[in-house]
C-alpha positions, 0 to 999 in steps of 0.5 A, a space after each residue: 767900633 761900629 755904630 749902633 745901627 751897623 751893629 744892629 744890621 750885623 746882629 740881624 744877619 746873625 738872627 736871620 741865619 738859621 731861616 736863611 740857611 733852611 730856605 737855601 738847603 730845603 729839598 736838597 737830596 743827599 747826593 746834592 748835599 754831598 757832591 764835591 765841587 773843586 776844592 770846596 767843602 760839600 754843602 753838608 760840610 758847610 751846614 755842620 761847620 756853621 754849627 761848629 764855628 758858631 758854637 765856638 764863637 758863642 763860647 768865645 764871647 761868653 769867655 770874653 764877657 766873664 773872664 779877664 782877657 781869656 785865652 780863646 782856643 783855636 780848632 782845626 776846622 778842616 779836620 773837624 769837617 771830616 769827622 763822622 758827625 759831619 759825614 752823612 749826618 742829617 742837616 737837621 741836627 746842625 740846623 736845630 743847633 743853629 736855631 737855638 744858638 742864634 737865639 741865644 747869641 742875638 739876645 746876648 749881643 743885644 744885651 751888651 753895654 759899650 764897655 762889654 763891646 770892647 772887652 777882649 780875649 786872646 786868640 793865639 792865631 789872630 791876637 786880641 778879639 773883642 766882642 765887636 770883632 766877633 760880631 764883625 767876623 760872624 756877620 761876614 761868616 754867615 753871609 759868606 757861607 750862604 753865598 758859598 752854598 748858593 755858588 755850589 748850587 749854581 755851579 751844579 745847575 740846581 
C-alpha cells in the first residue's frame, strides 16, 4: 500500500494527463498521427487507447467501490485499436473524454477512505485488483504512453 504522499503523486499524474497529452500532440498533422513506427501503435491509436483504457479503469474502480468482489471484464485492446472509432477519428473526441473523465477519476480517488483503497475486484487475467492497484497501474499507464508518443515523435524527427 503506497503512503499518502505517494498516492497524491500518482493522482497528480492522472490529473495532469489530459493537459500533458494535449501539449504533446498539439499541432500534429494527420500524416504524423497515422505514421507507422515499427510494431507500435500510431499516435492516433495511442490517444484513442488512452480514452478506452481509462474509461474501463474508471468503471472498474466504481465496481470495486460499490460491489462485493466484482468480476472485472477484460477486453481486447489490440482489436479495439483497429475499430472505426479509432482509425481517422479526430483526437479531440478522445481528448474531451479524457478531460472530463480524469476530473471525475481524480475526485473519486481523492475521496477514498483507507478501507476503500483495499477493496478489490477480480480480473480473470490478472487476479485480485484493489483500488490501490488501479491507481498504481494507471499512474504508470499515463507516464508510459506519454513517453511512447514522445519516442515516436523523436524517432520520426518531429
